[in-house]
N, C-alpha and C positions, 0 to 999 in steps of 0.2 A: 722527532719530527723536525722538519726544515721549513722555515719561512723564506720565501724568495720574493725579492722586490725587483720588478722589471720595469724600467722606464725607457721611453724612446721619444725623440723629437717628432712633433706633428708637422705635417705639411702646412705651409703658410696659409692662413685664412680658414683652416678647418674648424667647423663649428661643432658644438656638442652633439646636435642631431646627426650630423654627418659621421662623427666618430662612433656614436652608438649604432648607427646603421651598419657600419663595418663590423663592429663587435657582435651584433646580433647575428649577422651572417656566419660568423665563426662559432657561435655558441654550440651547435650540435657536435662539433668536433671535440668539445670538452666534456660531454656528458658521461661517457663511459670510459673515463681514463683511470686505470687502476693506480691507487696511491695518492690521487688528488683528493684532499679533504675539503678544500674551500678555495674559491677564486673570487677575488674582489677586483673589479675593473676600476681604473683610476683615470681621471681626466683633470688637467689643470690648464684652463684656457689662457691664463696670464703668462705662465711659463712656457706655453705651447708644448706640453708634454702629455703623453698618455702612457698607460701601462697596466700593470696588474700586481696584486699581492696574492701570492699563492701559498697555501699551507699544504705541505706534502707529508706523507707518512714517513718518508726517509729520502736521503739524497739519491739513492738509486732510482726511485720513482721520478724525481725531478730530472735526473740525467736522461732518462728514457724519452722524455718529451722535449726538453730544452737542450737539444743537441745541435750539431753543425747544420743539419738540414733546416731546423727551426730558425736558427740565426739567419740563414740565407733567405728563408721565406719572409722574415721580419724586414730585412734590408729591401727586398723587392716590394713588399707591401707598404712600407712606411718611408723608405728612402734613406735609411741609416741604420747603423749598428745599435742593437739594444744594449742598455747598461743593466747589468745583473749583479745583485748582491744577495748572498745567502746568509742566513742566520740559524744557528742552532735554536730550537724552540723547545725548551724543557717542559713548558706547561702552557696550557690554553685555558682561559676562563671565559665561558659563554654566559653573559648576563641575561640573555633571552631565555635560555633553557635552564639556567642556573646549574649548568654542568661544568665540571673541571676535569681535565684529563692530561696525562703525561704521554 
């Protein structure tokens, strides 16, 4: 599994409700994406950053979505290049379901 942290700068003055409105508009695009196990939306008003934490089945699944076209859409939508970090995720522990998996 791969965990991907994506952060980008928010436009000046963007509020949490405005941010969420944009993200809800994009939500259907993410519903049937093979290899995406979980997506957490991130918002930091103080740092003026938004983003997501993605859990992918593998790097190939992440590459399929987060490609050059995705980067271009991010630049057009948010006005700047997204910052992406990937981490090998050897284990996940879900305390709500009390499940663990590799």
